N, C-alpha and C positions, 0 to 999 in steps of 0.2 A: 504494500500500500504506500502510495506516495502523494499525500495531500499537498497542494500548493497554495501559497497565499502571498499577498503583499501586505506591508505592514506598518503598524503603529502600536507597539506595545512594549512595556518596560521589562527588563530582566533583572534577576537577583544575583547575589554574590556567592561565589564559591571559587576554589582555586584548583586548577589542573594544569598539566603541562610542565615544562621545565625552563626556568630562566637561567641562563648560564651563570655560574658562580662568579665569574670575573665581573659581570655586569653588576651583580648585587654588591660585590666588594667595592666597585667604583661608586655606587650610590651611597654606601655607608661612609666612604672616605670623606664625603662632603658634610657629614653630620646628619642630624635628623632632617627628614625631608620637609620642605616648605609647603605651604598650602595653597598659595594663590594660583589662579589658572593661567597665568601668563606663560610665555615661552622662554623667559629669561632665567633659566635654571630651576624652574618650578614644574611640578607635574601638571599636565593639562590635557583636556579632552581633545582628541583629534578626529573622532568619528562617532556618530550616533546613528543607530538603525533601529526601527521599531517594527513590531509584529502587527499585522492587520487583523481585522475581525474575521474569525473562522468560527462558525457556530459549533459549539461543543458536541452537540448531538450528531451532526454530520461527520465530524472528525472521528468520534468514538465508534460510531456504527460502521464507518468505512473500514476500521481495523477489526472490530468484533461485532458483526451484525446483531442488532437487537439488544445491545447492552444498555442503551439510553433511550427511554421512551419519551422523556420530556426534559430538555435541558434548561427550562425556565428562562430562556433568553441569555444564558451564559455563553460567552465565547471562550475559545481555547486561550488559556493563560497558565500561570503557575509553572511555566517551563524553565524558570530561572532558578530552580533548586540547585543546579550546578551546571557547569560548562566545561567541556574538555575538547582539545583540538582533534579534528577529524582527519587531518593529514594534508588536505588541500587548503590553499590560501582562502581565508574568509569562511571556512566551513568548520562547524563544531557539532559535537554531540551534547545534547542537553537532556534533562529528565524532569518530568512533572513531579509535583508532590502528590498527596493523596486525593487531590481534587478540590472542587469548591467546598469550603466549609467556613463556618462562622460561629458566633456565640450570641445567644439571646437569653436574657434573664427572665425566668418564669418563677413567680412566687419567691423572689429574692435569691434564686439560685441560677447560675449560668449553665445553660445547656449547649452542647456541641451539636451544630446542625450540619447535615449533609444533604443539600438540596438536589444533588444529582447522584444518588447512591450507587447507580450502576456504572459510574465512571471508573475506568481502569487506568492506573498509572501507565505512562508510556515513555519510552526512550525516543527522543525526537532529534532528527538530524536537520540542521539549519544551515543556510548560506546567507551571508550578508551581501546584498546587491544594492549599491548606492546607499540610500537611507532606509532600505527595506530589509526586514528579516523574513526570509523565504523558507518555508518548510519543504525540505527535499524528500523526507521519508519519515515514517514513524513505526516503532516496534512496540506492540502491546506486551505488557508483562503478564505472563500466564503461569498456571500450574503445569505440572508434568504432562497432563492430558490436554492442555491447550485451553483450559477454562480461565476466565479473567480472575486475577487475584483480588481485585477491587482495592479501594483505599480505606475500607472500613476498619474500625478498631477490632482487636483480636479477642480480648479476654474481659469478661464482665468482672467488675471489682478492681481491676488493675488499670484498664484504659477508660477514657471518658466514654460515657454512654452516648451512642449516636441517636440523633433525632431528625425528623423531617425538617423541611426548609423553615417552617414556622415554629419549630421546637415543641410541637404538640404531640406528635405521634412517634413512638420509639421505632428505631430501625434495628434490624438484626445485626449482631456482631458477626464477624467473619474471620476465622483463624488464619485464612490465607492473606488477609489484608496487609498492605504495606504503605507506610508513609515514607515514600522514597525521597531521598535528598541528594547525597553526593554520587558522582559517577566517574569511573575511569574505564578505559578499554584495555584489555590484556592483549598480549602479542598474538594469541590464538584467535582473536576476534570476539571472544566472550566479554561480558561486562561485569564489573563489580559495582554494587550500589550499597548505600547505607540507609538504614530505616530508623525512624524515631520510636516506633512502638516498643520493640523488644527491650532495649535497642538491639539492632541486628546488622550483620554484614551479609549481603545477599549476592550469590554468584548466579549470573543469568547467562544463558546461551546467546549466541549471535542472533537467534530468532526470538529471543525474549522469554524462553522457558526457564523457570527457576530451577537451577541445578542443586542448590543447597542454600539453606538459611542458617547462619551461625548466630546463636543466641546465648544469653548468660546462663550459666549453670543454675539449675533450680527453677527456670522459668515455667516448665511444665506445659508448654504449648502443644496441644494435640489437635487432631482432626484436619490437618493440612493436606493439601494435594501435592506436596513436594517434601523432600527430606529436610528435617530440622535437626541441627547438631548443637548440643549444649557445649560450646567450646570457649566461651568468653567468661571472664571473671564474674562470680556471683554478685560482687559489690555493685555491678551495673544494674541490678534489680532495683536499686534506689534512685534510678534516673527520675528527674522531674517530669511530670506529665507534659507531653508535647515538646520535650527538650531532650530527646535521645541523641543518637548520632546525627550530625549534620554535615560535617566536613569529611572528605575522603581524598587522600593523595596516594599516588603510586611512585615509590622510590625507584631509582634506576635499576636496581637488581630485581625488581618485581614485588618486593614487600609492600604492604599497604599500611597507611596510617589513618586511623579514624579519630575524629574529635568528638567528645561529648559536648553538646552545644552549651550546656550550663552546668554549674556545680551540682553534684548529686545531693539529693535530699537526705543527708546523713548527719546525724541520726534522725532528723525530722525535717519537715517542710521549712520551718523557720531558719534552720541552719543553712539550707541550700539557697534561700532567698537572699541572705545577707553575705554569703561567701563570695570570694573572688578567685577561688581555686577550682579549676576543672581538670580534666584528664584527657590525655592522648594515648592511644593504644596502637602498637605495631603488630601486624598479623602476617604470618608467612603462608602464602597459598600452597607452597610445597609441603610444609609441615601440617597445614590446616590447623594452626594453633597461634595463639597470642604469644609473642616472644618478648615483649617489653611493654611497660606502662610508664607514663611520665606525668608529673604534676606541672600544670601550666597556670600561671598567675596572670589574671587580668589587671590592667591598669585601673585606677579608680574611675567610676562611671563618668564623673564630670570632666575627666581628662579625655576620655574617648568621645564624649558628647557633652559639651558645655551646657546644653539646654536640659540635661537629664540629671536627676539626683537619686534615682531608684536603682540600686545595685542589681536588682533582679532582672533589669533590662539588658544586662551584658550577655553577649552570646558569641560563640564561634560559629560562623556559617560556612567557612571555607578554609581548606588547607591545600597548599600547592607545593610540590617538590621543586627544588631549585638546584639540584645537583648534590651528589653525595648523600649525607644524612641531614641536609638542610631543608627547611620548609619556610614558606610564607604562611603566616596564620592571620586570618582576618578576625579582628575583634570588632564587634559592632553593637549598636542599638538599631532601632528601625530608621533612625534619621542620620546616623553618622557611622563611619568605619575607619579603621586604621590597619595597615598591613605591617606585621612584625616578622622579623627574621629570627629563626631559632635553629639550633643544632641539636639533633637527637644523640647526645653523648651517652655511651653505655653506662657511665657511672651514675647517670640520673635515673636509671631503671628502678622503679619501685614495685615491679610485678611480684605478687605472691608474698609481699612483706606485711608489716604492721598495718599499712594503710588500706590493704584489701580485706582486712578483717573488720566486719561491720560492728563488732563489739568494742573496738578500740575507742577509748575516750581520753581526751577529745578526739574527734575524727579529723581527718585531713581538712575537711571543709570547715571545721570550727576553728582552725588555727588562724589567729590574727596575722601572724608572721611565720609562715611555714619554714622558710629558710633558717630563721633563728631557732626553730625547733628541730633542726637537722634534716629537713626534707630537701633533697636536691632538686629544687625548682629549676626549670629550664631557663637559662639566660636568654634574653631577647633584645632586639634593637629595632627601632622604628625605621621603616623604609619609606612609607608615604602615609600621610593623613588624608584619606579620601573625603572626609567630611568637609574639608576646606578647598576641594577642587571643584570649581564651577562646572556645572553640567552633569555631575554624577548623581543619579537618582537615589532615592532612599531604598532601604531594604535590599542591599546588594547581597546575594547569596552564592554567587559563582565568580571565580577568577581563573583565567586561563592565559597562557602565553600566546602572543601574536608574533612578535619578533624579539630581537635582542634587548630592546628597551621599551616595549609596548605591551600592555596587558589588556585583555578583554574582560569586561565586567558585565554581569547580567543580573537583573533585579527580579524579585518575586512580586508580581502584581496581584497575587491572591485571587486570580480569575475575575478581577474587577469587583470583588465582594467587600463589603464592610460588615462590621458587627452590629448587632441590634436589630429590632423588628423592622426598621426602616430600610433594610437591605432589599426588600421585595415590595412590589406594589400590591394593591388589593386583589389583583388577578394572579398573584404569585409569580410575577415576572421580575427579573433582576433590575434594580436601579443601579446601573454601572457606576463605579467610583470614578471612572475617567483615567485611572492610573493604567498606563500601557506597559507591556513587556518591551524592554529596551536592551540592546547590547551597546555598550559604550567602550571605545578604545581610549585608554589613558596612556600617554607617553610619559615615562619617568624621567626625572632629571639625571643627567650623566655626571653631575658633580662639577666642581669648580677647578 
């Protein structure tokens, strides 16, 4: 299936591809990156392309006939969960998230809505043509038998309960459901994705069939139409709701690095909401096992985003390999983002130690200064403050390499949805937010 479109829609932030280490070193030699959008030694936008309106029902049913009976006026969006180079100039692989969803408060409690419950997450290949994002092809993500996985929550009591568009009618859970985020492509043509529900690492064939889903030990997920392997540390069972894995990078040797979007709720929700320490995990596809875990420390929220004072708004949405064991890590809120350079040093590996024991008190997440408590927190250095670069949209969730000094950023437009009962009109049709999916090229400063 190869749907085509012209475009106007914004993309989100993730990181993929590899920026040569020499370039990163040159960037750092000049000190912290400046923010203005000019061409005099500052990062600046050199290209913007947007995705046009593609009815979500037509898109979905062309991939898997009969999956969407009513798209409620929603267009294809949400493809900015990540971006990864597809090999040809201006072409990228992207991935949708779980589909249109929002929150509506009913009797004082927020409910998670799924207005198009039949939507199936998809891998989408795009090409930038002038100012347009064009869809070249799409691959639906399916079970081993070719059935849609859907984007619905998996487990009652652990995941948010799904409801209809107006938050009045419960929707069934689906153990196959995936809230897909990061994407990389392996040398054999298969894909690796990360998911927020488990959280999980998902291996998908070149045709979209789930080959295996790697989840935390003790998750107890049953009833799936594909193999589930409990191969991740059990401490990940404490992931914050809707904040599982979001970033995924592929190192030069083939190992994968997954980022937990936000600090774990360990020992409780309050600890996770106020913590600035999250975790990165290294996974070996050859060994089918996690081989390392690292503590990553966010900057204070008002440093990342001067307009924000809520620490719980800090997230990692993208990680990108830049050679050797180095990564670019995107720290963000919904309005601002910064790219940090880190090195995955073996001495910083905390896998299997004290901090993976959920009875440890205080927990890693509760430490005000983890380094002072002996935790080998990953050192980092600011490469660019995207929040101060004119023309960069909000909610960047994907980052990829374009050339030696240019990055492609893609935003998550949430399928044009907003939260609250006002997201749909009296006929149940979407009132579009007007936020588009966009791919933006940012040229980095070369130093002085």
